[in-house]
C-alpha positions as CSV (number, residue, x, y, z in Angstrom):
1,M,-0.1,-0.1,-0.1
2,G,2.6,2.3,0.7
3,F,3.6,1.7,-2.8
4,R,1.2,2.8,-4.3
5,L,0.5,6.1,-2.0
6,A,4.1,6.9,-3.1
7,L,3.3,6.3,-7.2
8,A,-0.1,8.6,-6.2
9,C,2.0,11.5,-5.6
10,L,3.4,12.1,-8.9
11,C,0.0,12.7,-9.8
12,L,-2.3,15.6,-10.4
13,T,-4.9,15.9,-7.6
14,I,-8.0,17.1,-9.6
15,T,-11.2,15.7,-9.0
16,A,-14.7,15.8,-11.3
17,T,-18.1,15.2,-11.2
18,A,-18.1,14.8,-15.3
19,F,-15.5,15.1,-18.3
20,A,-13.7,19.1,-18.0
21,G,-12.8,21.1,-19.6
22,D,-14.4,21.3,-23.9
23,Y,-13.7,17.0,-23.4
24,A,-16.9,15.8,-25.7
25,P,-14.8,14.3,-28.6
26,S,-16.0,11.9,-31.3
27,F,-14.4,8.8,-31.0
28,R,-12.0,9.2,-33.4
29,K,-10.9,12.3,-31.7
30,A,-10.5,10.2,-28.6
31,K,-8.2,7.6,-30.5
32,E,-6.2,10.6,-31.8
33,I,-6.2,12.5,-28.3
34,A,-4.9,9.1,-26.9
35,R,-1.8,8.4,-29.3
36,E,-0.8,12.7,-28.9
37,Q,-1.3,13.1,-25.3
38,I,-1.4,9.9,-23.6
39,Y,0.4,6.7,-25.6
40,F,2.4,9.0,-27.1
41,D,6.5,7.1,-26.3
42,Q,5.2,4.3,-25.4
43,N,5.1,1.9,-28.3
44,R,9.3,1.3,-28.5
45,G,10.6,-0.2,-25.3
46,R,8.4,1.3,-22.8
47,S,4.4,-1.2,-22.1
48,G,3.6,-2.6,-24.9
49,S,0.6,-4.1,-26.1
50,V,-2.3,-4.8,-24.0
51,Y,-2.5,-8.4,-24.5
52,C,0.5,-9.5,-25.8
53,G,3.1,-7.2,-25.2
54,C,4.0,-6.4,-29.1
55,D,6.0,-2.6,-29.6
56,W,4.6,-1.2,-32.8
57,E,5.3,2.3,-35.6
58,W,2.7,4.6,-35.2
59,K,1.2,5.2,-38.2
60,G,-2.0,6.9,-39.7
61,E,-3.3,9.2,-36.7
62,S,-4.8,7.8,-33.9
63,G,-3.4,3.6,-35.0
64,G,0.3,1.6,-35.8
65,R,1.6,-0.6,-37.5
66,V,2.2,-4.0,-35.3
67,D,6.4,-5.3,-34.8
68,W,5.4,-8.9,-34.8
69,A,9.5,-9.9,-33.5
70,S,9.0,-7.8,-30.5
71,C,7.0,-9.8,-28.6
72,G,6.7,-13.2,-30.8
73,Y,3.5,-12.5,-32.3
74,Q,1.7,-15.2,-35.4
75,V,-1.1,-14.4,-36.8
76,R,-4.3,-16.9,-36.1
77,A,-6.5,-16.3,-38.8
78,Q,-6.9,-12.8,-39.3
79,E,-3.1,-11.3,-41.2
80,H,-5.5,-7.3,-42.0
81,R,-5.6,-7.1,-38.2
82,A,-2.6,-8.8,-36.9
83,V,-0.1,-6.4,-38.1
84,R,-1.8,-3.7,-37.8
85,T,-2.8,-1.3,-33.7
86,E,-6.7,-1.1,-32.6
87,W,-7.8,0.6,-29.8
88,E,-9.4,-1.5,-27.2
89,H,-12.2,-0.6,-24.5
90,I,-11.4,-2.7,-21.9
91,V,-14.9,-2.6,-20.6
92,P,-16.4,-3.3,-24.3
93,A,-18.5,-1.1,-25.7
94,W,-21.2,-3.6,-26.2
95,S,-21.1,-4.2,-22.1
96,L,-21.4,-0.4,-22.0
97,G,-24.6,-0.5,-24.4
98,H,-26.0,-3.3,-24.5
99,Q,-28.4,-2.6,-21.4
100,R,-29.2,0.5,-22.8
101,Q,-32.5,1.6,-24.6
102,C,-30.7,2.9,-27.4
103,W,-28.9,-0.1,-28.1
104,Q,-31.8,-1.9,-28.1
105,V,-33.1,-0.3,-31.0
106,G,-30.3,1.0,-33.4
107,G,-27.1,-0.7,-31.8
108,R,-23.9,1.1,-31.0
109,K,-24.1,3.3,-34.2
110,N,-27.6,4.8,-31.9
111,C,-25.8,5.0,-29.3
112,V,-23.5,7.2,-30.1
113,A,-25.7,9.2,-31.7
114,T,-29.2,9.5,-29.4
115,D,-27.5,8.2,-25.7
116,P,-25.1,11.1,-23.9
117,L,-24.4,8.9,-21.8
118,F,-23.5,6.2,-23.5
119,H,-21.2,8.8,-25.5
120,D,-18.9,9.2,-22.6
121,M,-18.0,5.5,-21.8
122,H,-17.6,5.2,-25.4
123,V,-14.9,7.7,-25.5
124,D,-13.9,7.3,-21.7
125,L,-9.6,7.5,-22.3
126,H,-9.5,5.7,-19.1
127,N,-11.5,2.5,-20.8
128,L,-9.4,2.8,-24.2
129,T,-6.0,1.0,-24.6
130,I,-3.3,-0.5,-27.1
131,S,-4.2,-3.2,-28.5
132,V,-3.2,-5.9,-31.2
133,G,-6.2,-6.0,-33.3
134,E,-6.0,-9.3,-34.0
135,V,-6.0,-10.1,-30.3
136,N,-8.9,-7.5,-29.8
137,A,-11.1,-9.4,-32.5
138,D,-10.9,-12.2,-30.7
139,R,-11.1,-10.8,-27.4
140,S,-14.7,-9.5,-28.6
141,N,-16.8,-9.0,-25.9
142,Y,-15.8,-11.8,-23.7
143,R,-15.3,-11.6,-20.2
144,L,-12.0,-11.5,-18.4
145,Y,-11.6,-14.6,-16.6
146,P,-8.8,-17.4,-16.1
147,V,-9.2,-19.7,-19.0
148,S,-7.4,-23.2,-18.4
149,G,-6.8,-26.3,-21.0
150,E,-6.9,-23.9,-24.0
151,P,-3.3,-23.5,-26.8
152,A,-1.1,-20.9,-27.3
153,R,-2.8,-18.8,-30.0
154,H,-0.6,-16.4,-31.4
155,G,2.4,-17.4,-31.3
156,A,4.5,-16.6,-28.0
157,C,1.8,-14.1,-27.1
158,P,0.3,-14.8,-23.4
159,S,-3.3,-14.2,-23.8
160,R,-5.8,-17.2,-23.9
161,V,-8.9,-17.8,-25.2
162,S,-11.6,-19.4,-24.9
163,F,-14.4,-19.3,-28.2
164,K,-16.6,-22.3,-26.1
165,D,-16.3,-20.5,-23.3
166,R,-16.6,-16.8,-24.1
167,Q,-14.0,-15.5,-21.3
168,F,-10.4,-14.4,-22.7
169,E,-7.2,-14.2,-20.0
170,P,-4.7,-11.6,-20.2
171,Q,-1.2,-12.0,-19.9
172,D,0.1,-11.0,-16.8
173,K,1.0,-8.3,-16.2
174,S,-2.0,-6.1,-17.4
175,K,-4.1,-8.1,-14.9
176,G,-4.1,-5.9,-12.0
177,F,-4.0,-3.3,-14.7
178,L,-7.0,-4.3,-16.1
179,A,-8.9,-4.7,-13.1
180,R,-8.8,-1.2,-11.7
181,I,-10.2,0.2,-15.3
182,Y,-12.9,-2.0,-14.9
183,F,-13.4,-1.0,-11.3
184,Y,-13.2,2.5,-12.0
185,M,-15.9,2.2,-15.1
186,H,-18.3,0.2,-12.9
187,D,-17.6,2.7,-9.9
188,R,-18.4,6.1,-12.6
189,Y,-20.9,4.8,-14.2
190,S,-22.6,2.3,-11.8
191,L,-22.5,-0.3,-14.3
192,P,-23.4,-3.5,-13.0
193,M,-20.9,-6.6,-11.9
194,S,-21.0,-9.8,-10.7
195,R,-20.3,-11.3,-8.2
196,Q,-17.6,-14.3,-9.9
197,Q,-16.0,-11.1,-12.4
198,E,-16.0,-9.1,-9.0
199,R,-14.0,-12.0,-7.4
200,V,-11.6,-12.5,-10.5
201,M,-11.1,-8.2,-10.7
202,M,-10.3,-8.1,-6.4
203,A,-7.3,-11.2,-6.8
204,W,-6.0,-9.7,-9.7
205,D,-5.8,-6.0,-8.4
206,R,-4.2,-7.5,-5.2
207,Q,-2.0,-10.0,-6.9
208,Y,-0.5,-7.7,-9.2
209,P,-0.4,-3.7,-7.8
210,V,-0.1,-0.6,-9.8
211,T,3.0,-0.1,-12.3
212,L,4.5,3.4,-12.7
213,W,3.4,3.4,-16.6
214,E,-0.2,3.0,-14.7
215,V,0.1,5.9,-12.4
216,E,1.8,7.8,-15.3
217,R,-0.6,7.4,-17.8
218,A,-3.9,7.6,-15.0
219,R,-2.1,11.0,-13.9
220,R,-2.1,11.4,-17.5
221,I,-5.7,10.6,-18.5
222,E,-6.2,13.1,-15.6
223,A,-5.2,15.9,-17.2
224,V,-7.0,16.0,-20.4
225,Q,-9.8,14.3,-18.9
226,G,-10.4,16.0,-16.0
227,T,-11.5,12.1,-14.3
228,R,-9.8,9.9,-11.8
229,N,-8.7,6.8,-11.2
230,D,-8.7,6.8,-7.6
231,F,-8.5,3.0,-7.8
232,V,-4.8,4.3,-9.5
233,L,-3.6,6.7,-7.5
234,D,-4.9,4.1,-4.4
235,S,-7.1,6.7,-1.6
236,R,-10.4,3.8,-3.0
237,D,-10.5,0.1,-3.2
238,W,-12.7,-2.4,-4.7
239,T,-14.6,-4.8,-1.7
240,A,-17.2,-7.0,-2.3
241,G,-20.2,-5.7,-3.0
242,Y,-19.5,-2.6,-3.5
243,K,-21.9,0.4,-3.8
244,P,-20.5,2.8,-6.8
245,R,-20.7,6.3,-6.9
246,G,-22.3,7.0,-10.2
247,E,-19.8,10.4,-10.6
248,G,-20.0,10.3,-14.2
249,L,-24.2,10.1,-14.9
250,R,-24.4,13.4,-13.1
251,G,-24.0,16.5,-15.5
252,T,-25.5,14.3,-18.5
253,G,-29.8,14.6,-16.5
254,L,-29.7,11.1,-17.3
255,K,-29.9,7.9,-14.5
256,S,-28.9,5.2,-15.4
257,G,-31.6,3.6,-18.7
258,N,-32.1,0.7,-16.4
259,Q,-32.4,0.1,-13.0
260,P,-31.3,-2.6,-10.9
261,S,-33.5,-5.5,-10.5
262,P,-35.4,-4.3,-7.3
263,Q,-35.0,-7.7,-5.7
264,S,-31.2,-6.6,-5.4
265,K,-28.6,-5.3,-6.8
266,E,-27.1,-8.0,-8.3
267,P,-28.1,-8.3,-12.4
268,V,-30.5,-10.9,-14.0
269,I,-29.0,-13.3,-15.9
270,G,-29.9,-14.7,-19.1
271,N,-29.4,-18.1,-19.6
272,T,-27.6,-18.1,-23.4
273,N,-28.1,-22.2,-23.5
274,S,-32.0,-22.1,-22.8
275,D,-32.8,-18.6,-23.8
276,I,-34.3,-17.7,-20.2
277,Y,-33.3,-15.2,-17.6
278,H,-32.8,-16.0,-13.9
279,L,-34.3,-13.1,-11.3
280,P,-31.7,-12.3,-8.1
281,G,-32.7,-11.8,-4.9
282,G,-34.0,-15.4,-4.0
283,A,-37.4,-15.1,-6.9
284,C,-36.0,-17.8,-8.8
285,P,-34.3,-21.2,-7.4
286,S,-31.8,-21.6,-11.0
287,Y,-30.5,-17.9,-10.5
288,N,-26.7,-19.7,-9.4
289,R,-27.2,-22.7,-11.3
290,V,-26.2,-20.9,-14.7
291,A,-23.1,-22.3,-16.1
292,E,-20.2,-19.8,-16.3
293,R,-20.2,-19.9,-19.9
294,N,-23.7,-19.9,-20.7
295,R,-24.3,-16.7,-18.8
296,E,-25.5,-13.0,-20.0
297,Y,-26.0,-10.2,-17.7
298,F,-28.6,-7.3,-17.5
299,T,-29.3,-5.2,-15.4
300,T,-33.8,-5.7,-15.4
301,E,-36.3,-7.9,-16.8
302,A,-36.7,-5.1,-19.5
303,A,-33.4,-5.7,-20.6
304,A,-33.4,-8.7,-21.0
305,A,-37.3,-9.3,-22.9
306,A,-36.0,-7.2,-24.8
307,A,-32.5,-9.3,-25.8
308,G,-34.8,-12.3,-26.7
309,Y,-34.7,-13.9,-23.4
310,R,-38.0,-15.2,-21.4
311,K,-38.5,-15.5,-18.1
312,A,-37.4,-19.5,-16.2
313,G,-40.8,-20.5,-15.5
314,N,-39.5,-21.9,-12.0
315,C,-39.4,-17.8,-10.8
316,R,-41.4,-17.1,-7.9
């Protein structure tokens, strides 16, 4: 803890409940800002791409060309994406939007155009980092979770993906970094987090402490965006049953588009194998029996129904 406190002294002490100044860019502009003001010096021999640790050469307005030799990368299936870097949403855009009404009626494009809260989440620099494009595609919107029994699919890249279970395990050196981004996003925007995901993120946070680059990155983003990741700067810890502050909801005139189920703050669980959803809080006896690989999470019954699920017949 003392080490993290010492690192925090390097950072600015700005606090904000909305984006500062004129920071309200398009996603394209957010990527340019991320390149020019956050990651400008990280492409060679520094932090490396988030999942594989690859170097890259900057190319174009915000992208780059991956140096496969720097990390022993091998193409799995999509060379056109493996050669380039992409800006990865650590908490996937699908997860940010699929429970909002805008997503139900028009997907990401509609949310970007019509939903101020989704816009803020979509361009939040704390949630954006560099990935090899092919690995970004393979991670998809899969939950971050330990993966076992899966082969290496991208040469020497340490991350693993289970397409069957829809799970992705990042390289060890990125696990704590990713956990603290999850904490920030779920705290700021009042996003639901399952108990399983919470346990994994809390374990990674403890096992892989904050690094100097992580603190510097948070400091740079805070200076540009005016929002502070307290989970990096050590003024806040995520504990079991943590109640999000929802500071990102202020100034938008909005509450969360779908409020949690009244029975509990736990999410509604959809079973992708049966297309049935289960309510928390003891309302549905099979709530905790759904296999992890088959789970899809929702904040309300309405969101689950809109996604094509029907209520379990044994719910009270």
